[in-house]
All heavy atoms as a GROMACS GRO file, in nm:
protein
  620
    1MET      N    1  -1.179   2.441  -0.153
    1MET     CA    2  -1.128   2.351  -0.049
    1MET      C    3  -1.069   2.434   0.064
    1MET      O    4  -0.991   2.526   0.040
    1MET     CB    5  -1.022   2.260  -0.111
    1MET     CG    6  -0.983   2.148  -0.022
    1MET     SD    7  -0.896   2.023  -0.118
    1MET     CE    8  -0.752   2.007  -0.019
    2THR      N    9  -1.103   2.401   0.185
    2THR     CA   10  -1.051   2.476   0.299
    2THR      C   11  -0.914   2.423   0.338
    2THR      O   12  -0.886   2.305   0.321
    2THR     CB   13  -1.146   2.465   0.420
    2THR    OG1   14  -1.160   2.328   0.452
    2THR    CG2   15  -1.281   2.525   0.391
    3PRO      N   16  -0.829   2.510   0.392
    3PRO     CA   17  -0.697   2.463   0.435
    3PRO      C   18  -0.711   2.360   0.546
    3PRO      O   19  -0.802   2.367   0.628
    3PRO     CB   20  -0.628   2.589   0.488
    3PRO     CG   21  -0.712   2.703   0.443
    3PRO     CD   22  -0.848   2.650   0.413
    4LEU      N   23  -0.623   2.264   0.546
    4LEU     CA   24  -0.627   2.160   0.648
    4LEU      C   25  -0.558   2.208   0.774
    4LEU      O   26  -0.455   2.274   0.768
    4LEU     CB   27  -0.560   2.034   0.596
    4LEU     CG   28  -0.630   1.974   0.474
    4LEU    CD1   29  -0.542   1.874   0.404
    4LEU    CD2   30  -0.759   1.908   0.518
    5LYS      N   31  -0.616   2.173   0.886
    5LYS     CA   32  -0.559   2.211   1.014
    5LYS      C   33  -0.419   2.151   1.029
    5LYS      O   34  -0.396   2.036   0.996
    5LYS     CB   35  -0.650   2.159   1.126
    5LYS     CG   36  -0.625   2.225   1.258
    5LYS     CD   37  -0.732   2.206   1.362
    5LYS     CE   38  -0.801   2.076   1.367
    5LYS     NZ   39  -0.884   2.058   1.484
    6GLY      N   40  -0.326   2.231   1.076
    6GLY     CA   41  -0.192   2.179   1.102
    6GLY      C   42  -0.101   2.179   0.980
    6GLY      O   43   0.010   2.132   0.987
    7THR      N   44  -0.150   2.228   0.868
    7THR     CA   45  -0.064   2.235   0.750
    7THR      C   46  -0.042   2.380   0.714
    7THR      O   47  -0.127   2.465   0.737
    7THR     CB   48  -0.126   2.162   0.629
    7THR    OG1   49  -0.248   2.226   0.595
    7THR    CG2   50  -0.152   2.016   0.659
    8ASP      N   51   0.073   2.410   0.658
    8ASP     CA   52   0.094   2.547   0.613
    8ASP      C   53   0.078   2.553   0.461
    8ASP      O   54   0.080   2.451   0.394
    8ASP     CB   55   0.230   2.602   0.660
    8ASP     CG   56   0.348   2.528   0.602
    8ASP    OD1   57   0.338   2.480   0.487
    8ASP    OD2   58   0.451   2.519   0.671
    9HIS      N   59   0.063   2.672   0.409
    9HIS     CA   60   0.036   2.686   0.266
    9HIS      C   61   0.154   2.647   0.179
    9HIS      O   62   0.138   2.627   0.060
    9HIS     CB   63  -0.012   2.827   0.236
    9HIS     CG   64   0.090   2.933   0.263
    9HIS    ND1   65   0.125   2.971   0.390
    9HIS    CD2   66   0.166   3.006   0.180
    9HIS    CE1   67   0.218   3.064   0.384
    9HIS    NE2   68   0.246   3.087   0.258
   10ASN      N   69   0.273   2.634   0.236
   10ASN     CA   70   0.390   2.593   0.158
   10ASN      C   71   0.405   2.441   0.154
   10ASN      O   72   0.487   2.389   0.080
   10ASN     CB   73   0.518   2.652   0.218
   10ASN     CG   74   0.520   2.803   0.206
   10ASN    OD1   75   0.467   2.857   0.110
   10ASN    ND2   76   0.578   2.869   0.304
   11SER      N   77   0.329   2.371   0.234
   11SER     CA   78   0.340   2.226   0.242
   11SER      C   79   0.282   2.164   0.116
   11SER      O   80   0.166   2.186   0.083
   11SER     CB   81   0.265   2.176   0.366
   11SER     OG   82   0.272   2.036   0.372
   12LYS      N   83   0.363   2.084   0.048
   12LYS     CA   84   0.319   2.024  -0.077
   12LYS      C   85   0.234   1.900  -0.052
   12LYS      O   86   0.143   1.870  -0.126
   12LYS     CB   87   0.440   1.990  -0.162
   12LYS     CG   88   0.405   1.934  -0.298
   12LYS     CD   89   0.527   1.905  -0.381
   12LYS     CE   90   0.485   1.842  -0.512
   12LYS     NZ   91   0.593   1.784  -0.585
   13PHE      N   92   0.266   1.826   0.053
   13PHE     CA   93   0.200   1.698   0.075
   13PHE      C   94   0.108   1.702   0.196
   13PHE      O   95   0.137   1.764   0.296
   13PHE     CB   96   0.303   1.588   0.093
   13PHE     CG   97   0.389   1.568  -0.029
   13PHE    CD1   98   0.523   1.603  -0.027
   13PHE    CD2   99   0.335   1.518  -0.146
   13PHE    CE1  100   0.601   1.587  -0.140
   13PHE    CE2  101   0.412   1.501  -0.260
   13PHE     CZ  102   0.545   1.536  -0.256
   14LEU      N  103  -0.001   1.631   0.182
   14LEU     CA  104  -0.102   1.620   0.286
   14LEU      C  105  -0.059   1.524   0.396
   14LEU      O  106  -0.085   1.547   0.513
   14LEU     CB  107  -0.233   1.573   0.220
   14LEU     CG  108  -0.350   1.537   0.309
   14LEU    CD1  109  -0.401   1.662   0.378
   14LEU    CD2  110  -0.460   1.475   0.226
   15LEU      N  111   0.008   1.416   0.357
   15LEU     CA  112   0.043   1.311   0.452
   15LEU      C  113   0.181   1.331   0.514
   15LEU      O  114   0.272   1.383   0.449
   15LEU     CB  115   0.045   1.175   0.380
   15LEU     CG  116  -0.082   1.131   0.310
   15LEU    CD1  117  -0.060   0.996   0.243
   15LEU    CD2  118  -0.198   1.126   0.405
   16THR      N  119   0.194   1.284   0.637
   16THR     CA  120   0.327   1.278   0.697
   16THR      C  121   0.400   1.160   0.632
   16THR      O  122   0.338   1.074   0.566
   16THR     CB  123   0.319   1.253   0.849
   16THR    OG1  124   0.265   1.122   0.872
   16THR    CG2  125   0.236   1.360   0.920
   17HIS      N  126   0.529   1.154   0.654
   17HIS     CA  127   0.608   1.044   0.598
   17HIS      C  128   0.554   0.910   0.646
   17HIS      O  129   0.536   0.816   0.566
   17HIS     CB  130   0.755   1.061   0.640
   17HIS     CG  131   0.843   0.950   0.590
   17HIS    ND1  132   0.877   0.937   0.457
   17HIS    CD2  133   0.900   0.847   0.656
   17HIS    CE1  134   0.953   0.830   0.443
   17HIS    NE2  135   0.969   0.773   0.562
   18ARG      N  136   0.523   0.898   0.773
   18ARG     CA  137   0.475   0.772   0.830
   18ARG      C  138   0.336   0.736   0.778
   18ARG      O  139   0.309   0.620   0.747
   18ARG     CB  140   0.475   0.780   0.983
   18ARG     CG  141   0.444   0.649   1.048
   18ARG     CD  142   0.541   0.538   1.005
   18ARG     NE  143   0.635   0.514   1.110
   18ARG     CZ  144   0.737   0.430   1.103
   18ARG    NH1  145   0.758   0.360   0.994
   18ARG    NH2  146   0.818   0.414   1.204
   19GLU      N  147   0.248   0.835   0.767
   19GLU     CA  148   0.115   0.808   0.713
   19GLU      C  149   0.127   0.755   0.570
   19GLU      O  150   0.057   0.661   0.532
   19GLU     CB  151   0.029   0.935   0.716
   19GLU     CG  152  -0.012   0.977   0.854
   19GLU     CD  153  -0.072   1.116   0.861
   19GLU    OE1  154  -0.060   1.194   0.763
   19GLU    OE2  155  -0.129   1.150   0.967
   20ARG      N  156   0.217   0.814   0.494
   20ARG     CA  157   0.239   0.770   0.356
   20ARG      C  158   0.288   0.624   0.355
   20ARG      O  159   0.238   0.542   0.277
   20ARG     CB  160   0.341   0.860   0.286
   20ARG     CG  161   0.361   0.826   0.139
   20ARG     CD  162   0.453   0.924   0.069
   20ARG     NE  163   0.422   1.063   0.097
   20ARG     CZ  164   0.319   1.130   0.046
   20ARG    NH1  165   0.238   1.070  -0.039
   20ARG    NH2  166   0.298   1.257   0.077
   21GLU      N  167   0.382   0.591   0.443
   21GLU     CA  168   0.432   0.453   0.451
   21GLU      C  169   0.318   0.356   0.482
   21GLU      O  170   0.307   0.250   0.420
   21GLU     CB  171   0.539   0.440   0.560
   21GLU     CG  172   0.671   0.504   0.525
   21GLU     CD  173   0.771   0.492   0.638
   21GLU    OE1  174   0.735   0.512   0.756
   21GLU    OE2  175   0.888   0.461   0.608
   22VAL      N  176   0.234   0.393   0.577
   22VAL     CA  177   0.122   0.307   0.617
   22VAL      C  178   0.029   0.285   0.499
   22VAL      O  179  -0.009   0.171   0.468
   22VAL     CB  180   0.046   0.367   0.738
   22VAL    CG1  181  -0.088   0.296   0.760
   22VAL    CG2  182   0.132   0.360   0.864
   23PHE      N  183  -0.008   0.391   0.429
   23PHE     CA  184  -0.103   0.377   0.318
   23PHE      C  185  -0.042   0.308   0.197
   23PHE      O  186  -0.111   0.236   0.125
   23PHE     CB  187  -0.166   0.511   0.282
   23PHE     CG  188  -0.292   0.536   0.360
   23PHE    CD1  189  -0.286   0.590   0.488
   23PHE    CD2  190  -0.416   0.500   0.310
   23PHE    CE1  191  -0.400   0.608   0.563
   23PHE    CE2  192  -0.532   0.518   0.385
   23PHE     CZ  193  -0.524   0.572   0.511
   24GLU      N  194   0.088   0.325   0.175
   24GLU     CA  195   0.154   0.252   0.066
   24GLU      C  196   0.149   0.102   0.092
   24GLU      O  197   0.130   0.022   0.000
   24GLU     CB  198   0.298   0.299   0.048
   24GLU     CG  199   0.305   0.434  -0.021
   24GLU     CD  200   0.445   0.495  -0.025
   24GLU    OE1  201   0.537   0.442   0.042
   24GLU    OE2  202   0.461   0.597  -0.094
   25LEU      N  203   0.164   0.062   0.217
   25LEU     CA  204   0.153  -0.080   0.252
   25LEU      C  205   0.008  -0.126   0.249
   25LEU      O  206  -0.021  -0.239   0.208
   25LEU     CB  207   0.216  -0.105   0.390
   25LEU     CG  208   0.368  -0.088   0.394
   25LEU    CD1  209   0.418  -0.090   0.538
   25LEU    CD2  210   0.438  -0.193   0.311
   26LEU      N  211  -0.082  -0.039   0.288
   26LEU     CA  212  -0.225  -0.073   0.288
   26LEU      C  213  -0.272  -0.105   0.146
   26LEU      O  214  -0.345  -0.202   0.126
   26LEU     CB  215  -0.303   0.045   0.345
   26LEU     CG  216  -0.442   0.020   0.398
   26LEU    CD1  217  -0.441  -0.084   0.508
   26LEU    CD2  218  -0.501   0.150   0.449
   27VAL      N  219  -0.229  -0.029   0.047
   27VAL     CA  220  -0.272  -0.056  -0.090
   27VAL      C  221  -0.205  -0.180  -0.148
   27VAL      O  222  -0.247  -0.229  -0.252
   27VAL     CB  223  -0.253   0.064  -0.186
   27VAL    CG1  224  -0.336   0.183  -0.142
   27VAL    CG2  225  -0.109   0.101  -0.204
   28GLN      N  226  -0.103  -0.230  -0.080
   28GLN     CA  227  -0.040  -0.357  -0.120
   28GLN      C  228  -0.110  -0.475  -0.052
   28GLN      O  229  -0.058  -0.585  -0.048
   28GLN     CB  230   0.108  -0.357  -0.082
   28GLN     CG  231   0.191  -0.258  -0.159
   28GLN     CD  232   0.334  -0.252  -0.107
   28GLN    OE1  233   0.387  -0.351  -0.059
   28GLN    NE2  234   0.394  -0.135  -0.117
   29ASP      N  235  -0.229  -0.448   0.003
   29ASP     CA  236  -0.312  -0.550   0.066
   29ASP      C  237  -0.250  -0.607   0.194
   29ASP      O  238  -0.274  -0.722   0.230
   29ASP     CB  239  -0.344  -0.662  -0.032
   29ASP     CG  240  -0.480  -0.726  -0.004
   29ASP    OD1  241  -0.564  -0.660   0.057
   29ASP    OD2  242  -0.498  -0.843  -0.041
   30LYS      N  243  -0.171  -0.526   0.264
   30LYS     CA  244  -0.113  -0.567   0.392
   30LYS      C  245  -0.216  -0.545   0.502
   30LYS      O  246  -0.294  -0.450   0.498
   30LYS     CB  247   0.012  -0.485   0.425
   30LYS     CG  248   0.121  -0.490   0.321
   30LYS     CD  249   0.194  -0.621   0.325
   30LYS     CE  250   0.311  -0.617   0.229
   30LYS     NZ  251   0.368  -0.745   0.206
   31THR      N  252  -0.214  -0.633   0.600
   31THR     CA  253  -0.304  -0.617   0.715
   31THR      C  254  -0.242  -0.517   0.814
   31THR      O  255  -0.124  -0.483   0.804
   31THR     CB  256  -0.323  -0.751   0.789
   31THR    OG1  257  -0.197  -0.790   0.844
   31THR    CG2  258  -0.376  -0.859   0.696
   32THR      N  259  -0.323  -0.474   0.909
   32THR     CA  260  -0.274  -0.386   1.014
   32THR      C  261  -0.156  -0.451   1.085
   32THR      O  262  -0.054  -0.386   1.111
   32THR     CB  263  -0.387  -0.356   1.116
   32THR    OG1  264  -0.496  -0.295   1.046
   32THR    CG2  265  -0.341  -0.264   1.227
   33ARG      N  266  -0.165  -0.580   1.112
   33ARG     CA  267  -0.057  -0.653   1.178
   33ARG      C  268   0.069  -0.655   1.092
   33ARG      O  269   0.179  -0.635   1.141
   33ARG     CB  270  -0.102  -0.795   1.211
   33ARG     CG  271   0.010  -0.879   1.273
   33ARG     CD  272  -0.041  -1.012   1.318
   33ARG     NE  273  -0.120  -0.988   1.439
   33ARG     CZ  274  -0.197  -1.077   1.497
   33ARG    NH1  275  -0.210  -1.197   1.445
   33ARG    NH2  276  -0.263  -1.049   1.607
   34ASP      N  277   0.052  -0.680   0.961
   34ASP     CA  278   0.166  -0.681   0.868
   34ASP      C  279   0.237  -0.546   0.868
   34ASP      O  280   0.359  -0.538   0.874
   34ASP     CB  281   0.122  -0.710   0.724
   34ASP     CG  282   0.065  -0.849   0.704
   34ASP    OD1  283   0.097  -0.940   0.783
   34ASP    OD2  284  -0.012  -0.866   0.607
   35ILE      N  285   0.157  -0.440   0.860
   35ILE     CA  286   0.212  -0.304   0.853
   35ILE      C  287   0.288  -0.273   0.982
   35ILE      O  288   0.399  -0.221   0.980
   35ILE     CB  289   0.100  -0.201   0.827
   35ILE    CG1  290   0.039  -0.223   0.688
   35ILE    CG2  291   0.153  -0.058   0.841
   35ILE    CD1  292  -0.090  -0.148   0.663
   36ALA      N  293   0.226  -0.306   1.095
   36ALA     CA  294   0.290  -0.281   1.225
   36ALA      C  295   0.425  -0.352   1.232
   36ALA      O  296   0.526  -0.293   1.273
   36ALA     CB  297   0.198  -0.327   1.338
   37GLY      N  298   0.428  -0.477   1.192
   37GLY     CA  299   0.552  -0.554   1.196
   37GLY      C  300   0.658  -0.498   1.105
   37GLY      O  301   0.776  -0.488   1.142
   38GLN      N  302   0.618  -0.459   0.985
   38GLN     CA  303   0.714  -0.408   0.887
   38GLN      C  304   0.771  -0.273   0.928
   38GLN      O  305   0.887  -0.243   0.902
   38GLN     CB  306   0.647  -0.397   0.750
   38GLN     CG  307   0.746  -0.378   0.638
   38GLN     CD  308   0.687  -0.409   0.502
   38GLN    OE1  309   0.589  -0.484   0.490
   38GLN    NE2  310   0.745  -0.353   0.400
   39LEU      N  311   0.690  -0.189   0.993
   39LEU     CA  312   0.734  -0.055   1.031
   39LEU      C  313   0.783  -0.048   1.176
   39LEU      O  314   0.820   0.059   1.224
   39LEU     CB  315   0.620   0.047   1.010
   39LEU     CG  316   0.572   0.062   0.865
   39LEU    CD1  317   0.458   0.164   0.858
   39LEU    CD2  318   0.686   0.102   0.772
   40PHE      N  319   0.777  -0.161   1.247
   40PHE     CA  320   0.822  -0.168   1.387
   40PHE      C  321   0.745  -0.071   1.477
   40PHE      O  322   0.801   0.001   1.559
   40PHE     CB  323   0.973  -0.142   1.399
   40PHE     CG  324   1.055  -0.236   1.316
   40PHE    CD1  325   1.109  -0.195   1.196
   40PHE    CD2  326   1.076  -0.367   1.357
   40PHE    CE1  327   1.183  -0.282   1.116
   40PHE    CE2  328   1.151  -0.456   1.279
   40PHE     CZ  329   1.204  -0.412   1.159
   41ILE      N  330   0.612  -0.069   1.456
   41ILE     CA  331   0.522   0.011   1.539
   41ILE      C  332   0.408  -0.079   1.583
   41ILE      O  333   0.391  -0.190   1.531
   41ILE     CB  334   0.468   0.137   1.464
   41ILE    CG1  335   0.394   0.098   1.336
   41ILE    CG2  336   0.582   0.234   1.436
   41ILE    CD1  337   0.335   0.215   1.258
   42SER      N  338   0.327  -0.034   1.679
   42SER     CA  339   0.216  -0.117   1.726
   42SER      C  340   0.099  -0.111   1.628
   42SER      O  341   0.087  -0.018   1.547
   42SER     CB  342   0.170  -0.069   1.864
   42SER     OG  343   0.100   0.053   1.853
   43GLU      N  344   0.013  -0.211   1.637
   43GLU     CA  345  -0.108  -0.212   1.553
   43GLU      C  346  -0.195  -0.091   1.585
   43GLU      O  347  -0.258  -0.034   1.496
   43GLU     CB  348  -0.186  -0.342   1.574
   43GLU     CG  349  -0.114  -0.463   1.518
   43GLU     CD  350  -0.192  -0.592   1.537
   43GLU    OE1  351  -0.311  -0.595   1.503
   43GLU    OE2  352  -0.132  -0.689   1.586
   44LYS      N  353  -0.198  -0.052   1.713
   44LYS     CA  354  -0.275   0.066   1.753
   44LYS      C  355  -0.223   0.191   1.683
   44LYS      O  356  -0.301   0.275   1.636
   44LYS     CB  357  -0.267   0.081   1.906
   44LYS     CG  358  -0.326   0.209   1.960
   44LYS     CD  359  -0.477   0.204   1.961
   44LYS     CE  360  -0.531   0.325   2.034
   44LYS     NZ  361  -0.634   0.394   1.959
   45THR      N  362  -0.092   0.203   1.672
   45THR     CA  363  -0.032   0.318   1.604
   45THR      C  364  -0.069   0.318   1.456
   45THR      O  365  -0.100   0.423   1.399
   45THR     CB  366   0.121   0.320   1.623
   45THR    OG1  367   0.149   0.325   1.764
   45THR    CG2  368   0.186   0.439   1.555
   46VAL      N  369  -0.069   0.200   1.395
   46VAL     CA  370  -0.111   0.190   1.254
   46VAL      C  371  -0.254   0.239   1.239
   46VAL      O  372  -0.286   0.321   1.152
   46VAL     CB  373  -0.099   0.044   1.201
   46VAL    CG1  374  -0.160   0.031   1.062
   46VAL    CG2  375   0.046  -0.001   1.201
   47ARG      N  376  -0.342   0.191   1.328
   47ARG     CA  377  -0.483   0.234   1.322
   47ARG      C  378  -0.496   0.384   1.345
   47ARG      O  379  -0.579   0.451   1.282
   47ARG     CB  380  -0.567   0.155   1.424
   47ARG     CG  381  -0.589   0.010   1.381
   47ARG     CD  382  -0.694  -0.060   1.467
   47ARG     NE  383  -0.654  -0.069   1.607
   47ARG     CZ  384  -0.581  -0.168   1.659
   47ARG    NH1  385  -0.539  -0.267   1.583
   47ARG    NH2  386  -0.550  -0.169   1.787
   48ASN      N  387  -0.413   0.439   1.435
   48ASN     CA  388  -0.416   0.584   1.459
   48ASN      C  389  -0.376   0.662   1.333
   48ASN      O  390  -0.438   0.763   1.300
   48ASN     CB  391  -0.324   0.623   1.574
   48ASN     CG  392  -0.380   0.586   1.709
   48ASN    OD1  393  -0.500   0.560   1.723
   48ASN    ND2  394  -0.294   0.581   1.810
   49HIS      N  395  -0.272   0.615   1.263
   49HIS     CA  396  -0.230   0.682   1.140
   49HIS      C  397  -0.342   0.679   1.036
   49HIS      O  398  -0.372   0.781   0.972
   49HIS     CB  399  -0.104   0.617   1.082
   49HIS     CG  400   0.021   0.650   1.156
   49HIS    ND1  401   0.063   0.779   1.184
   49HIS    CD2  402   0.117   0.569   1.208
   49HIS    CE1  403   0.177   0.775   1.250
   49HIS    NE2  404   0.212   0.649   1.267
   50ILE      N  405  -0.405   0.564   1.023
   50ILE     CA  406  -0.515   0.550   0.926
   50ILE      C  407  -0.630   0.642   0.965
   50ILE      O  408  -0.686   0.714   0.881
   50ILE     CB  409  -0.560   0.403   0.916
   50ILE    CG1  410  -0.448   0.319   0.853
   50ILE    CG2  411  -0.690   0.391   0.836
   50ILE    CD1  412  -0.467   0.169   0.865
   51SER      N  413  -0.663   0.644   1.093
   51SER     CA  414  -0.771   0.729   1.142
   51SER      C  415  -0.740   0.878   1.121
   51SER      O  416  -0.828   0.955   1.080
   51SER     CB  417  -0.792   0.700   1.292
   51SER     OG  418  -0.891   0.782   1.344
   52ASN      N  419  -0.616   0.916   1.146
   52ASN     CA  420  -0.576   1.056   1.125
   52ASN      C  421  -0.593   1.098   0.980
   52ASN      O  422  -0.640   1.208   0.950
   52ASN     CB  423  -0.431   1.079   1.170
   52ASN     CG  424  -0.413   1.070   1.319
   52ASN    OD1  425  -0.510   1.080   1.396
   52ASN    ND2  426  -0.290   1.048   1.363
   53VAL      N  427  -0.554   1.010   0.889
   53VAL     CA  428  -0.566   1.041   0.746
   53VAL      C  429  -0.713   1.049   0.707
   53VAL      O  430  -0.754   1.141   0.635
   53VAL     CB  431  -0.492   0.936   0.659
   53VAL    CG1  432  -0.524   0.956   0.512
   53VAL    CG2  433  -0.342   0.946   0.683
   54MET      N  434  -0.794   0.957   0.758
   54MET     CA  435  -0.938   0.961   0.727
   54MET      C  436  -0.999   1.092   0.777
   54MET      O  437  -1.084   1.151   0.709
   54MET     CB  438  -1.009   0.840   0.789
   54MET     CG  439  -0.977   0.711   0.716
   54MET     SD  440  -1.030   0.557   0.795
   54MET     CE  441  -1.172   0.599   0.888
   55GLN      N  442  -0.953   1.138   0.893
   55GLN     CA  443  -1.003   1.264   0.948
   55GLN      C  444  -0.959   1.382   0.861
   55GLN      O  445  -1.038   1.471   0.832
   55GLN     CB  446  -0.951   1.280   1.090
   55GLN     CG  447  -1.031   1.374   1.174
   55GLN     CD  448  -0.990   1.366   1.321
   55GLN    OE1  449  -0.890   1.305   1.358
   55GLN    NE2  450  -1.069   1.429   1.406
   56LYS      N  451  -0.834   1.382   0.818
   56LYS     CA  452  -0.782   1.489   0.732
   56LYS      C  453  -0.863   1.500   0.603
   56LYS      O  454  -0.888   1.609   0.553
   56LYS     CB  455  -0.636   1.464   0.691
   56LYS     CG  456  -0.534   1.489   0.799
   56LYS     CD  457  -0.395   1.459   0.743
   56LYS     CE  458  -0.287   1.470   0.848
   56LYS     NZ  459  -0.154   1.443   0.791
   57LEU      N  460  -0.901   1.384   0.550
   57LEU     CA  461  -0.972   1.379   0.422
   57LEU      C  462  -1.124   1.389   0.439
   57LEU      O  463  -1.196   1.400   0.340
   57LEU     CB  464  -0.939   1.249   0.350
   57LEU     CG  465  -0.794   1.230   0.308
   57LEU    CD1  466  -0.770   1.089   0.260
   57LEU    CD2  467  -0.755   1.332   0.202
   58ASN      N  468  -1.169   1.379   0.564
   58ASN     CA  469  -1.312   1.382   0.593
   58ASN      C  470  -1.386   1.268   0.521
   58ASN      O  471  -1.487   1.290   0.456
   58ASN     CB  472  -1.372   1.518   0.557
   58ASN     CG  473  -1.507   1.539   0.623
   58ASN    OD1  474  -1.536   1.480   0.725
   58ASN    ND2  475  -1.589   1.622   0.561
   59VAL      N  476  -1.330   1.147   0.534
   59VAL     CA  477  -1.392   1.028   0.477
   59VAL      C  478  -1.419   0.928   0.588
   59VAL      O  479  -1.366   0.940   0.698
   59VAL     CB  480  -1.304   0.963   0.366
   59VAL    CG1  481  -1.287   1.058   0.250
   59VAL    CG2  482  -1.170   0.919   0.420
   60LYS      N  483  -1.502   0.828   0.557
   60LYS     CA  484  -1.546   0.736   0.661
   60LYS      C  485  -1.478   0.598   0.659
   60LYS      O  486  -1.502   0.518   0.748
   60LYS     CB  487  -1.697   0.718   0.653
   60LYS     CG  488  -1.772   0.844   0.692
   60LYS     CD  489  -1.916   0.812   0.719
   60LYS     CE  490  -2.006   0.925   0.752
   60LYS     NZ  491  -1.958   1.046   0.803
   61GLY      N  492  -1.399   0.568   0.561
   61GLY     CA  493  -1.338   0.436   0.557
   61GLY      C  494  -1.202   0.437   0.491
   61GLY      O  495  -1.165   0.532   0.423
   62ARG      N  496  -1.128   0.329   0.514
   62ARG     CA  497  -0.994   0.316   0.457
   62ARG      C  498  -0.996   0.322   0.305
   62ARG      O  499  -0.913   0.387   0.243
   62ARG     CB  500  -0.932   0.182   0.497
   62ARG     CG  501  -0.904   0.168   0.643
   62ARG     CD  502  -0.855   0.030   0.676
   62ARG     NE  503  -0.828   0.019   0.818
   62ARG     CZ  504  -0.740  -0.062   0.871
   62ARG    NH1  505  -0.670  -0.143   0.794
   62ARG    NH2  506  -0.719  -0.066   0.999
   63SER      N  507  -1.092   0.250   0.245
   63SER     CA  508  -1.095   0.246   0.099
   63SER      C  509  -1.130   0.382   0.041
   63SER      O  510  -1.075   0.424  -0.061
   63SER     CB  511  -1.189   0.138   0.048
   63SER     OG  512  -1.310   0.140   0.117
   64GLN      N  513  -1.219   0.455   0.108
   64GLN     CA  514  -1.251   0.591   0.065
   64GLN      C  515  -1.127   0.679   0.075
   64GLN      O  516  -1.102   0.763  -0.012
   64GLN     CB  517  -1.361   0.649   0.155
   64GLN     CG  518  -1.486   0.686   0.081
   64GLN     CD  519  -1.584   0.758   0.174
   64GLN    OE1  520  -1.604   0.719   0.288
   64GLN    NE2  521  -1.645   0.863   0.123
   65ALA      N  522  -1.050   0.661   0.182
   65ALA     CA  523  -0.927   0.738   0.201
   65ALA      C  524  -0.829   0.709   0.088
   65ALA      O  525  -0.769   0.801   0.031
   65ALA     CB  526  -0.864   0.707   0.336
   66VAL      N  527  -0.815   0.582   0.052
   66VAL     CA  528  -0.724   0.544  -0.057
   66VAL      C  529  -0.767   0.610  -0.188
   66VAL      O  530  -0.684   0.667  -0.260
   66VAL     CB  531  -0.717   0.390  -0.073
   66VAL    CG1  532  -0.648   0.350  -0.202
   66VAL    CG2  533  -0.647   0.327   0.047
   67VAL      N  534  -0.897   0.604  -0.218
   67VAL     CA  535  -0.948   0.666  -0.341
   67VAL      C  536  -0.917   0.815  -0.343
   67VAL      O  537  -0.867   0.868  -0.443
   67VAL     CB  538  -1.101   0.641  -0.356
   67VAL    CG1  539  -1.159   0.725  -0.467
   67VAL    CG2  540  -1.128   0.493  -0.380
   68GLU      N  541  -0.942   0.884  -0.233
   68GLU     CA  542  -0.916   1.027  -0.226
   68GLU      C  543  -0.766   1.058  -0.240
   68GLU      O  544  -0.728   1.153  -0.308
   68GLU     CB  545  -0.969   1.086  -0.094
   68GLU     CG  546  -1.119   1.099  -0.090
   68GLU     CD  547  -1.175   1.185  -0.202
   68GLU    OE1  548  -1.124   1.295  -0.227
   68GLU    OE2  549  -1.273   1.140  -0.267
   69LEU      N  550  -0.682   0.979  -0.176
   69LEU     CA  551  -0.538   1.002  -0.183
   69LEU      C  552  -0.487   0.982  -0.325
   69LEU      O  553  -0.399   1.056  -0.371
   69LEU     CB  554  -0.464   0.908  -0.088
   69LEU     CG  555  -0.484   0.941   0.060
   69LEU    CD1  556  -0.426   0.829   0.147
   69LEU    CD2  557  -0.420   1.074   0.096
   70ILE      N  558  -0.545   0.888  -0.397
   70ILE     CA  559  -0.507   0.867  -0.537
   70ILE      C  560  -0.552   0.986  -0.621
   70ILE      O  561  -0.475   1.039  -0.701
   70ILE     CB  562  -0.564   0.734  -0.590
   70ILE    CG1  563  -0.495   0.616  -0.521
   70ILE    CG2  564  -0.549   0.724  -0.743
   70ILE    CD1  565  -0.563   0.483  -0.539
   71LYS      N  566  -0.675   1.030  -0.600
   71LYS     CA  567  -0.727   1.146  -0.673
   71LYS      C  568  -0.640   1.270  -0.650
   71LYS      O  569  -0.620   1.350  -0.740
   71LYS     CB  570  -0.870   1.179  -0.628
   71LYS     CG  571  -0.976   1.090  -0.685
   71LYS     CD  572  -1.113   1.141  -0.638
   71LYS     CE  573  -1.223   1.045  -0.667
   71LYS     NZ  574  -1.352   1.092  -0.610
   72LEU      N  575  -0.594   1.286  -0.526
   72LEU     CA  576  -0.514   1.403  -0.490
   72LEU      C  577  -0.366   1.390  -0.532
   72LEU      O  578  -0.288   1.482  -0.514
   72LEU     CB  579  -0.519   1.426  -0.338
   72LEU     CG  580  -0.655   1.469  -0.282
   72LEU    CD1  581  -0.656   1.460  -0.131
   72LEU    CD2  582  -0.689   1.610  -0.327
   73GLY      N  583  -0.331   1.273  -0.584
   73GLY     CA  584  -0.194   1.251  -0.626
   73GLY      C  585  -0.100   1.222  -0.510
   73GLY      O  586   0.022   1.227  -0.526
   74GLU      N  587  -0.157   1.191  -0.395
   74GLU     CA  588  -0.076   1.163  -0.275
   74GLU      C  589  -0.029   1.018  -0.272
   74GLU      O  590   0.062   0.984  -0.198
   74GLU     CB  591  -0.158   1.190  -0.148
   74GLU     CG  592  -0.183   1.335  -0.122
   74GLU     CD  593  -0.063   1.406  -0.060
   74GLU    OE1  594   0.018   1.340   0.008
   74GLU    OE2  595  -0.050   1.526  -0.082
   75LEU      N  596  -0.096   0.934  -0.349
   75LEU     CA  597  -0.068   0.791  -0.343
   75LEU      C  598  -0.076   0.736  -0.485
   75LEU      O  599  -0.165   0.775  -0.562
   75LEU     CB  600  -0.177   0.725  -0.257
   75LEU     CG  601  -0.155   0.588  -0.198
   75LEU    CD1  602  -0.028   0.584  -0.112
   75LEU    CD2  603  -0.274   0.548  -0.115
   76LYS      N  604   0.014   0.647  -0.517
   76LYS     CA  605   0.012   0.580  -0.648
   76LYS      C  606  -0.004   0.431  -0.625
   76LYS      O  607   0.048   0.376  -0.530
   76LYS     CB  608   0.143   0.608  -0.721
   76LYS     CG  609   0.168   0.756  -0.743
   76LYS     CD  610   0.249   0.779  -0.867
   76LYS     CE  611   0.287   0.923  -0.892
   76LYS     NZ  612   0.196   1.024  -0.853
   77ILE      N  613  -0.079   0.368  -0.717
   77ILE     CA  614  -0.095   0.222  -0.704
   77ILE      C  615  -0.042   0.153  -0.828
   77ILE      O  616  -0.014   0.214  -0.927
   77ILE     CB  617  -0.242   0.181  -0.679
   77ILE    CG1  618  -0.334   0.238  -0.787
   77ILE    CG2  619  -0.287   0.225  -0.542
   77ILE    CD1  620  -0.473   0.184  -0.783
   0.00000   0.00000   0.00000
């Protein structure tokens, strides 16, 4: 596995705190609008966080991202 851009070798977690919050709500079946409201951010920002994580993981969809995050131990359901 190649190192991820923007992370250092001492970093234990792949996700930022906010990305983790977004995905924890996503696996609770919350909509983009629900997540935005709960975290007091815009829906566009929620989509950006999801997109950033998908890019980090090199996957094409939210559900693929969730599966990968669970495999990596980054997310629990």
